[in-house]
C-alpha positions in Angstrom: -4.3 34.2 8.2 -7.3 31.9 8.1 -8.2 30.2 11.4 -8.4 26.4 12.0 -11.8 24.7 11.9 -13.0 21.2 12.1 -11.9 19.5 8.8 -14.7 19.4 6.2 -14.1 15.6 5.8 -12.9 13.1 8.3 -12.3 10.5 5.6 -9.3 12.3 3.9 -8.1 15.9 3.8 -8.7 17.3 0.4 -6.6 20.3 1.2 -3.6 18.1 2.1 -4.0 16.0 -1.1 -4.2 19.2 -3.2 -1.0 20.5 -1.5 0.9 17.3 -2.0 -0.2 16.8 -5.6 0.0 20.4 -6.9 2.3 22.5 -4.7 4.8 19.8 -3.8 4.8 17.1 -6.5 3.7 19.4 -9.3 1.6 16.9 -11.2 0.7 19.5 -13.8 4.2 19.0 -15.2 3.2 15.5 -16.3 0.4 16.9 -18.4 2.9 18.1 -21.1 3.6 14.4 -21.8 1.8 12.7 -24.7 0.2 10.0 -22.4 -1.5 12.6 -20.3 -1.9 15.5 -22.8 -5.7 15.1 -22.8 -5.9 16.0 -19.1 -5.8 19.4 -17.4 -5.7 20.6 -13.8 -9.4 20.9 -14.0 -10.0 17.3 -15.1 -7.6 16.0 -12.4 -9.5 18.0 -9.8 -12.8 16.8 -11.1 -11.7 13.2 -10.8 -10.6 13.8 -7.2 -14.0 15.5 -6.5 -15.8 12.5 -7.9 -13.6 10.1 -5.8 -14.4 12.1 -2.6 -18.2 12.0 -3.4 -18.3 8.2 -4.3 -16.1 7.3 -1.3 -18.1 9.4 1.1 -21.6 8.4 -0.1 -21.1 4.8 -1.1 -18.1 3.4 0.7 -17.9 5.1 4.1 -21.6 4.6 4.8 -21.3 0.8 5.2 -17.8 0.6 6.7 -19.1 -0.3 10.1 -21.6 -2.8 8.6 -18.6 -4.4 6.7 -16.9 -4.9 10.1 -19.9 -6.2 12.0 -21.4 -8.4 9.2 -18.4 -10.0 7.7 -18.7 -12.4 4.7 -20.4 -15.7 5.5 -19.9 -19.1 3.8 -22.8 -21.5 4.0 -20.9 -24.4 2.4 -22.2 -23.6 -1.0 -21.6 -19.8 -1.6 -20.4 -16.7 0.1 -22.9 -14.1 1.3 -22.1 -10.4 1.4 -24.5 -7.6 2.4 -25.8 -5.8 -0.7 -24.1 -2.5 -0.1 -20.8 -3.9 -1.1 -21.8 -4.8 -4.6 -23.8 -1.6 -4.9 -20.8 0.5 -4.0 -18.6 -1.4 -6.4 -21.1 -0.8 -9.2 -20.9 2.9 -8.7 -17.1 2.7 -8.5 -16.9 0.9 -11.8 -19.4 3.1 -13.5 -17.4 6.1 -12.5 -14.4 4.7 -14.4 -12.1 4.2 -11.4 -11.3 0.6 -12.2 -9.5 1.7 -15.4 -8.0 4.8 -13.9 -4.4 4.3 -15.2 -5.1 2.0 -18.1 -4.9 2.9 -21.8 -7.9 4.6 -23.4 -8.1 1.8 -26.0 -8.8 -0.6 -23.2 -11.5 1.7 -21.8 -9.2 3.3 -19.2 -8.9 7.0 -18.1 -5.1 7.1 -18.7 -4.5 9.1 -15.5 -1.1 9.6 -14.0 -0.3 7.0 -11.3 0.2 9.6 -8.7 -3.3 11.0 -9.2 -4.8 7.5 -9.3 -3.1 6.9 -5.9 -4.7 10.0 -4.5 -8.0 8.7 -5.8 -7.4 5.3 -4.2 -6.6 6.9 -0.8 -10.2 8.1 -0.6 -11.6 4.6 -1.0 -9.0 2.9 1.3 -9.7 5.5 4.0 -13.5 5.2 3.6 -13.8 1.5 3.5 -10.7 -0.7 3.0 -12.8 -3.9 3.0 -14.9 -3.0 0.0 -12.0 -1.2 -1.7 -9.9 -4.4 -1.6 -11.9 -6.0 -4.4 -11.2 -3.5 -7.2 -7.6 -2.8 -6.1 -6.6 -6.4 -6.4 -8.5 -6.5 -9.8 -6.5 -3.5 -11.0 -3.2 -5.0 -10.0 -4.1 -8.3 -11.7 -5.1 -6.5 -14.9 -1.9 -4.5 -14.9 0.2 -7.7 -14.8 -1.8 -9.2 -17.7 -1.4 -6.1 -19.8 2.3 -6.1 -19.2 2.9 -9.9 -19.6 -0.2 -11.6 -20.9 -1.0 -12.5 -24.5 -3.2 -10.3 -26.6 -5.9 -12.9 -26.3 -5.7 -13.0 -22.5 -5.9 -9.2 -22.4 -9.0 -9.2 -24.6 -10.7 -12.1 -22.9 -10.0 -11.2 -19.3 -8.7 -7.6 -18.8 -11.5 -5.8 -20.7 -14.2 -7.4 -18.5 -12.2 -6.6 -15.4 -12.0 -2.9 -16.4 -15.7 -2.9 -17.1 -16.4 -4.2 -13.6 -17.8 -7.5 -14.8 -14.8 -9.7 -13.7 -12.7 -9.5 -10.5 -9.1 -10.5 -10.0 -6.9 -12.1 -7.3 -3.3 -13.1 -6.7 -2.7 -16.7 -5.4 0.8 -17.1 -4.0 0.8 -18.5 -0.4 0.0 -22.0 0.5 -1.0 -23.4 4.0 2.4 -25.1 4.5 4.5 -22.3 2.9 3.2 -18.9 4.0 5.6 -16.3 2.6 8.2 -18.9 1.6 7.3 -19.1 -2.1 10.2 -21.4 -2.8 8.1 -24.1 -1.0 5.1 -23.8 -3.3 3.8 -27.2 -4.2 0.8 -26.5 -6.5 1.3 -28.4 -9.7 0.4 -27.6 -13.3 0.2 -30.4 -15.9 0.3 -29.4 -19.6 -2.5 -30.7 -21.8 -2.5 -31.5 -25.5 -4.4 -28.3 -26.3 -1.8 -26.2 -24.6 -3.7 -25.5 -21.4 -2.7 -26.8 -18.0 -4.5 -28.6 -15.2 -3.7 -27.2 -11.8 -3.9 -29.1 -8.5 -3.1 -27.7 -5.0 -4.2 -25.4 -2.3 -3.8 -21.6 -1.9 -4.2 -19.8 1.5 -4.9 -16.2 2.5 -6.4 -15.3 -0.9 -8.2 -12.0 -0.6 -11.3 -11.7 -2.7 -10.8 -15.4 -3.6 -14.5 -16.2 -3.7 -17.8 -14.2 -3.8 -20.9 -13.9 -6.0 -20.3 -10.4 -7.2 -19.7 -9.9 -10.9 -19.7 -12.6 -13.5 -16.2 -14.2 -12.9 -13.0 -14.2 -10.8 -9.7 -14.3 -12.5 -7.0 -16.0 -10.3 -3.3 -15.5 -11.0 -1.7 -18.6 -9.6 1.9 -19.7 -8.9 2.5 -23.4 -9.6 5.2 -25.9 -10.8 5.2 -27.7 -14.1 6.5 -31.3 -14.4 10.3 -31.4 -14.1 10.6 -27.8 -13.0 13.7 -26.9 -11.0 13.4 -26.7 -7.2 13.0 -23.4 -5.5 11.7 -20.1 -7.0 13.4 -20.8 -10.3 10.9 -23.6 -11.0 7.7 -21.5 -10.5 5.4 -20.5 -13.4 2.4 -18.2 -13.5 -1.1 -19.3 -14.6 -4.4 -17.5 -15.3 -7.2 -19.7 -13.7 -10.7 -18.3 -14.0 -13.5 -19.4 -11.8 -15.6 -19.8 -14.9 -14.1 -20.7 -18.3 -14.6 -18.1 -21.0 -15.6 -19.0 -24.5 -14.0 -17.5 -27.7 -16.9 -15.1 -28.0 -16.5 -13.9 -24.4 -19.5 -15.7 -23.0 -19.1 -17.7 -19.8 -18.6 -21.4 -20.1 -18.2 -24.2 -17.6 -17.5 -23.8 -13.9 -13.7 -24.4 -13.4 -12.4 -26.8 -10.8 -11.6 -24.1 -8.2 -13.6 -24.3 -5.0 -13.8 -22.4 -1.7 -12.7 -24.6 1.2 -13.4 -21.9 3.8 -13.1 -18.3 4.9 -10.5 -17.0 7.3 -11.9 -14.9 10.1 -9.8 -11.8 10.6 -9.1 -9.3 13.4 -9.9 -6.5 11.0 -10.3 -5.8 7.2 -13.4 -8.0 7.5 -15.2 -6.8 4.4 -12.8 -8.5 2.0 -13.3 -12.2 1.8 -10.1 -14.1 2.7 -10.1 -17.6 1.6 -8.6 -21.1 1.3 -9.0 -22.2 -2.3 -8.7 -25.8 -3.6 -7.6 -26.2 -7.2 -8.3 -29.5 -9.0 -9.9 -31.5 -6.3 -12.6 -32.7 -8.7 -15.6 -30.9 -7.3 -16.1 -29.6 -10.9 -15.0 -31.4 -14.1 -14.5 -28.9 -16.9 -14.3 -30.9 -20.2 -15.3 -34.0 -18.2 -12.0 -34.1 -16.4 -10.9 -33.0 -12.9 -8.2 -30.3 -12.5 -8.5 -26.6 -12.7 -7.9 -25.3 -16.3 -5.2 -22.7 -16.4 -3.4 -20.7 -19.1 0.3 -20.0 -18.9 1.2 -16.3 -18.5 4.6 -15.5 -20.1 7.2 -18.2 -20.2 7.5 -21.2 -17.9 9.7 -20.9 -14.8 9.5 -17.1 -14.9 6.4 -17.0 -12.8 7.8 -15.3 -9.7 9.5 -12.6 -11.7 6.2 -11.9 -13.5 4.3 -12.0 -10.3 6.5 -9.3 -8.8 4.8 -6.9 -11.3 1.7 -7.4 -9.3 3.4 -7.8 -5.9 5.3 -4.6 -6.1 2.2 -2.7 -7.1 0.4 -4.4 -4.2 3.2 -3.5 -1.8 3.0 0.2 -2.6 -0.8 -0.2 -2.4 -0.5 -1.6 1.1 1.6 1.4 2.1 -1.1 3.7 0.6 -3.9 1.8 2.4 -1.9 2.1 5.7 -1.4 5.8 5.2 -5.1 6.3 4.3 -6.3 4.5 7.4 -3.8 6.6 9.5 -5.1 9.8 7.9 -8.8 9.1 8.6 -7.9 8.1 12.2 -6.0 11.3 12.6 -8.8 13.5 11.2 -11.4 11.9 13.5 -9.1 12.3 16.5 -8.5 15.9 15.5 -12.3 16.6 15.2 -13.0 14.9 18.5 -10.2 16.9 20.3 -11.6 20.2 18.9 -15.1 19.4 20.1 -14.7 17.4 23.3 -14.3 19.5 26.5 -12.5 18.0 29.5 -10.3 19.3 32.3 -8.6 22.6 32.8 -5.2 24.0 31.8 -2.2 23.5 34.1 -2.2 26.2 36.6 -5.9 26.9 36.5 -7.0 27.7 40.1 -10.8 28.0 39.8 -12.6 24.6 39.9 -15.7 26.3 38.7 -14.1 27.6 35.5 -15.4 25.8 32.4 -13.5 22.8 31.0 -11.4 23.4 27.9 -11.3 21.5 24.7 -9.0 18.5 24.6 -6.9 20.2 21.8 -5.8 22.9 24.4 -3.9 20.3 26.5 -0.2 20.1 25.6 -0.1 16.3 25.6 -3.1 16.0 23.3 -1.3 18.4 20.9 1.8 16.3 21.1 -0.2 13.2 20.0 -2.0 15.1 17.3 1.2 16.6 15.9 2.9 13.2 16.0 0.0 11.7 14.1 0.0 14.5 11.6 3.8 14.0 11.0 3.4 10.3 10.6 0.3 10.1 8.4 0.9 13.0 6.1 4.6 11.9 5.9 3.4 8.3 5.1 1.0 9.6 2.5 3.7 11.8 1.0 6.1 8.8 0.8 3.6 6.8 -1.2 2.6 9.6 -3.5 6.2 10.4 -4.2 6.7 6.7 -5.1 3.7 6.8 -7.4 5.2 9.9 -9.0 8.4 7.9 -9.7 6.2 5.3 -11.5 5.0 8.1 -13.8 8.5 9.2 -14.3 9.7 5.6 -15.1 6.9 5.1 -17.6 6.6 8.5 -19.3 9.8 10.6 -19.0 11.1 11.5 -22.4 14.7 11.1 -21.4 15.9 7.5 -21.1 18.4 8.4 -18.3 15.5 10.0 -16.3 13.4 6.8 -16.7 16.4 4.7 -15.6 16.9 6.8 -12.5 13.3 6.7 -11.6 13.4 2.9 -11.9 16.5 2.6 -9.7 15.1 4.9 -7.0 11.7 3.1 -7.1 13.5 -0.2 -6.5 15.1 1.1 -3.3 11.9 2.9 -2.1 9.4 0.1 -2.7 10.1 -1.9 0.5 10.2 1.4 2.5 6.9 2.6 0.9 5.3 -0.7 1.9 6.6 -1.0 5.5 7.1 2.5 6.9 3.4 3.6 6.6 2.4 0.1 7.8 4.4 0.6 11.0 4.0 4.3 11.8 0.5 5.0 10.5 -0.7 2.0 12.5 1.0 3.7 15.5 -0.9 6.8 14.6 -4.2 4.8 14.8 -3.1 3.8 18.3 -2.7 7.4 19.2 -6.1 8.2 17.7 -7.6 5.8 20.2 -5.6 7.5 23.0 -6.9 10.9 22.1 -10.5 9.6 22.4 -9.7 8.1 25.8 -12.1 5.4 27.0 -14.5 6.3 24.1 -11.8 5.3 21.6 -11.7 1.8 23.0 -15.4 1.2 22.3 -17.0 0.0 19.0 -19.2 3.1 18.9 -16.3 5.2 17.6 -14.5 4.4 14.4 -11.0 4.6 15.6 -10.8 1.2 17.1 -11.8 -0.4 13.8 -9.3 1.7 11.9 -6.6 0.3 14.2 -7.7 -3.3 13.7 -8.0 -2.8 9.9 -4.5 -1.3 9.7 -3.0 -4.1 11.8 -3.0 -6.3 8.7 -0.7 -4.0 6.7 2.6 -4.9 8.5 1.8 -8.6 7.7 0.5 -9.0 4.2 2.4 -8.6 0.9 5.6 -9.3 2.7 6.2 -8.7 6.5 8.5 -6.1 7.9 11.2 -8.8 8.2 10.8 -9.7 4.5 11.0 -6.0 3.4 14.0 -5.4 5.6 15.9 -8.3 4.0 14.8 -7.1 0.6 16.1 -3.6 1.2 19.4 -4.5 2.9 20.0 -7.8 1.3 19.2 -6.8 -2.3 18.1 -3.3 -3.1 20.8 -1.2 -1.6 23.6 -3.4 -2.9 22.2 -4.1 -6.4 24.4 -2.7 -9.2 27.2 -2.1 -6.8 25.0 0.1 -4.6 23.8 2.4 -7.4 20.3 2.8 -5.9 21.6 3.9 -2.5 24.1 6.3 -4.1 21.2 7.8 -6.1 19.1 8.2 -3.0 21.9 9.8 -1.2 22.5 12.2 -4.1 18.8 13.2 -4.1 18.8 13.8 -0.4 21.9 16.0 -0.7 20.2 18.1 -3.4 17.3 18.7 -1.1 19.4 19.5 1.9 21.7 21.8 -0.1 18.6 23.7 -1.3 17.2 23.9 2.2 20.6 25.1 3.7 20.7 27.9 1.1 17.3 29.2 2.4 18.5 29.6 5.9 16.3 29.6 9.0 14.5 26.6 10.4 14.7 24.5 7.2 18.5 25.0 7.1 18.7 23.7 10.7 16.5 20.8 9.8 18.5 20.1 6.7 21.7 19.6 8.7 20.0 16.9 10.8 18.5 15.1 7.8 21.9 15.1 6.1 23.7 13.8 9.1 21.3 10.9 9.4 21.6 10.2 5.7 25.4 10.2 5.8 25.3 7.8 8.7 22.9 5.5 6.9 25.3 5.3 3.9 28.3 4.7 6.1 26.6 2.0 8.2 25.5 0.2 5.1 29.1 -0.2 4.1 30.0 -1.3 7.6 27.3 -4.0 7.6 28.5 -5.5 4.4 32.1 -5.4 5.5 31.3 -8.2 8.0 31.9 -10.8 5.3 29.0 -12.9 6.7 25.5 -12.3 5.3 23.9 -13.7 8.5 25.7 -11.0 10.5 25.1 -8.3 7.9 21.3 -8.9 7.8 20.7 -9.9 11.4 19.2 -6.5 12.2 17.7 -5.7 8.8 14.4 -4.7 10.3 16.2 -2.0 12.3 17.9 -1.0 9.1 14.5 -0.7 7.3 13.2 1.5 10.1 16.3 3.8 9.9 16.1 4.1 6.1 12.3 4.8 6.3 12.8 7.6 8.8 15.6 9.1 6.8 13.5 9.0 3.6 10.4 10.5 5.3 12.5 13.2 6.9 13.9 14.1 3.5 10.4 14.3 2.0 9.1 16.3 4.9 12.0 18.8 4.2 10.7 19.0 0.6 7.1 19.6 1.8 8.3 22.3 4.2 10.1 24.1 1.4 7.0 23.8 -0.8 4.8 25.2 2.0 6.1 28.8 1.7 2.7 30.6 2.1 1.1 32.0 5.2 -2.0 29.9 5.3 -2.8 27.6 8.3 -2.2 24.6 6.0 1.3 25.8 5.1 2.1 26.7 8.7 0.9 23.3 9.8 3.2 21.6 7.2 6.2 23.5 8.3 5.5 22.7 12.0 4.9 19.0 11.3 8.2 18.8 9.3 10.0 20.5 12.2 8.5 18.1 14.7 9.4 15.1 12.7 13.0 16.1 12.1 13.7 17.4 15.6 11.6 15.0 17.7 11.2 11.8 15.7 14.2 11.5 13.4 16.7 11.3 16.4 15.3 7.8 17.2 17.4 6.5 14.3 20.8 7.1 16.0 20.6 4.4 18.7 19.5 2.0 15.9 22.4 3.1 13.8 24.7 2.4 16.8 23.2 -1.1 17.0 23.8 -1.7 13.3 27.3 -0.1 13.3 28.6 -2.5 15.9 27.4 -5.6 13.9 25.4 -6.7 16.9 25.0 -10.5 17.1 22.6 -10.7 20.0 19.7 -12.1 17.9 22.1 -14.7 16.3 23.6 -15.8 19.6 20.4 -16.3 21.6 19.3 -20.0 21.7 15.7 -21.0 21.4 15.7 -22.5 24.8 16.3 -19.0 26.3 13.4 -17.4 24.5 
């Protein structure tokens, strides 16, 4: 058996990615499908090699500078330090912007699960710089799915070439996450365009001087639209208008009102944008020129194409930041000497490495279980996207879609909670040094703290899971999840040994989750049923990650250190972490009303 050494990279573990992609998720099976037939194991590995190289040499090298020299607005334009644009030029030239897009659009046509593994390298290396292309990719995916051929030709192609960037403009200062309260208006013009007026807040990548253009996807209301979310439409609003021949035209009436100054994730501009205030007058008139995407009043449904991709992307970013924090804590613990073992009698004996102390091992093992479990959850979800899009059997595509619906809020929120907790432990392993800016782990914690907030908070994801996803179609998604878990636990039980013991614990937790779901909805009052939906989300997330850890443990059937580590992390998670769900299930089972009954004067 090979012996452990300091990992070759503290950005991401290439060995873990290879295990998850090839030994567990078996991505080579996708290569028999027409969409991916031009790829081989060698080409996939070459793409991952390139991602590691670009992320390490061009992204990680300015991560600290991104944090220390955040974007600056002088009242006229935004200033970024030049390494950001330089890194993005290399990223685009490497073809990563078009990773999953059709070859006819200039894309690489990679499986989504491989593209997610690629993205993990960049999120771990420098989430601030990585934010720009990842928003652009999600924007372009929506337009390919729902835009007109002209919109795809005029705006998507330049995005995939790295010339244009993209954003999503949902929130407003007065509305936050309550999109039903959006007030931005869109007035139709004789030529079929619209003029938009309003304000959008928290817009990542909303303004900068990189590239030639920024393509905003904006939620707004047309005249006479119904109240609430049913009256929202989606518009494409470029920073600069684009002529029929693809050349840039007039400056559109979209202006930066100011930058938000964040706790972390400082490298990505975060903006307040004003639409239609008259600072610019395209065509001699005030108002931001916008183009309707899809049909009127279906804007939120269309935007969910981008939002769901972004939500899984948030989970991926959280897992990636957790992974790099874990790897840096592991490397530090293997190198730093401090203290002596319990029971050591000779004060003159040399100090031992931190990793030799039991409590440090506890923290490292906990981190490993959380971050590799979180990464596995997101990669598994990405594998479902491939199944939904390319499976030859219609029933398989439908099952993948149904399971993806249930897992999306979990894939967003579980890594955002527990990989952030892993970053907290990474600081603890470093001790006092971890609390200083000289070491990376304090920045990783601050960067990751955004992920439980944006693209829908934990509370929103909990309501989505319990209030919609597990009851949709009469609970078909939850029944499918339960069946998939049962298939895994049956296979593990048949193997015997440790995995059989762990399978029993996973199955018991899954059975309780299904039973408690029915109990919650038997209350007859949605307020009572969903009062503790965040606890429900945590329980469901832990059950799902335990299920996937059981799968990883069974796939790790070799005698290498990597395989042994996988089995040990799975055992730790199931035996030491999964039991936390049972007190939460008790809370849910008794339809606890405490949060409903408390009055605001008591808080």
